[in-house]
C-alpha positions as CSV (number, residue, x, y, z in Angstrom):
1,X,-16.3,7.1,10.5
2,X,-14.3,4.2,12.0
3,X,-16.9,1.8,13.2
4,X,-20.5,0.9,11.9
5,X,-22.1,-1.8,14.4
6,X,-25.9,-3.2,13.4
7,X,-28.1,-3.4,16.7
8,X,-29.9,-6.7,17.4
9,X,-32.8,-5.1,18.7
10,X,-33.7,-3.1,15.3
11,X,-33.3,-4.1,11.6
12,X,-32.5,-0.5,10.7
13,X,-30.5,1.0,14.0
14,X,-26.7,1.1,13.7
15,X,-23.9,2.5,16.5
16,X,-21.6,4.7,14.5
17,X,-18.1,5.7,15.9
18,X,-15.9,8.6,14.8
19,X,-12.4,9.3,16.0
20,X,-10.4,12.2,15.3
21,X,-8.0,12.2,12.3
22,X,-4.8,13.9,11.5
23,X,-3.1,14.8,8.4
24,X,0.0,16.8,9.0
25,X,-0.1,18.3,5.4
26,X,-3.4,19.9,6.4
27,X,-3.1,23.2,8.6
28,X,-6.3,23.0,10.2
29,X,-5.3,19.4,11.3
30,X,-2.2,20.7,12.6
31,X,-4.0,23.4,14.5
32,X,-6.4,20.7,16.0
33,X,-3.6,18.3,16.9
34,X,-2.0,21.0,19.2
35,X,-5.3,21.8,21.3
36,X,-7.0,18.5,20.9
37,X,-4.6,15.7,20.2
38,X,-7.5,12.9,20.6
39,X,-11.1,12.7,20.1
40,X,-13.8,10.2,19.8
41,X,-17.6,10.6,18.9
42,X,-20.3,7.7,18.9
43,X,-23.8,7.7,18.4
44,X,-26.7,5.5,17.4
45,X,-28.9,6.3,14.7
46,X,-32.3,4.4,13.8
47,X,-32.9,6.7,10.6
48,X,-32.3,5.0,7.1
49,X,-32.2,8.0,5.1
50,X,-29.6,9.7,7.6
51,X,-27.7,6.4,7.6
52,X,-27.2,6.5,3.8
53,X,-25.6,9.8,4.0
54,X,-22.9,8.6,6.1
55,X,-19.9,6.1,4.7
56,X,-17.6,3.9,6.8
57,X,-13.9,5.0,6.4
58,X,-15.0,8.8,5.1
59,X,-14.1,11.5,7.1
60,X,-16.3,14.1,8.7
61,X,-16.4,17.4,10.5
62,X,-18.4,17.8,13.7
63,X,-19.7,21.2,14.6
64,X,-20.4,21.6,18.4
65,X,-23.1,24.7,18.4
66,X,-25.1,25.8,21.7
67,X,-28.9,24.9,21.4
68,X,-30.9,27.9,22.3
69,X,-32.9,27.3,25.6
70,X,-36.7,27.7,24.9
71,X,-37.9,30.9,26.7
72,X,-41.7,29.9,26.8
73,X,-43.3,29.6,29.9
74,X,-43.0,26.2,31.6
75,X,-40.1,25.0,29.4
76,X,-37.5,23.1,31.0
77,X,-34.0,24.7,30.5
78,X,-32.3,21.5,31.2
79,X,-33.7,19.6,28.4
80,X,-32.5,20.5,24.7
């Protein structure tokens, strides 16, 4: 996590920013750098328990997994 910003409208909410990190000694990082040389992810969190698990300056993996669309009658497939 490269940035942590407090938000004025909430005493507990923060905006968190993550950027892709590169360590040339790690083979996985070498593969990532070839395919995706730059990346950034930003989110707003208003959950103190979740925020306690994230530390400024620490590296994290992000897994992008497709969300299953509900098949119930009346479900909106554009929401997920």
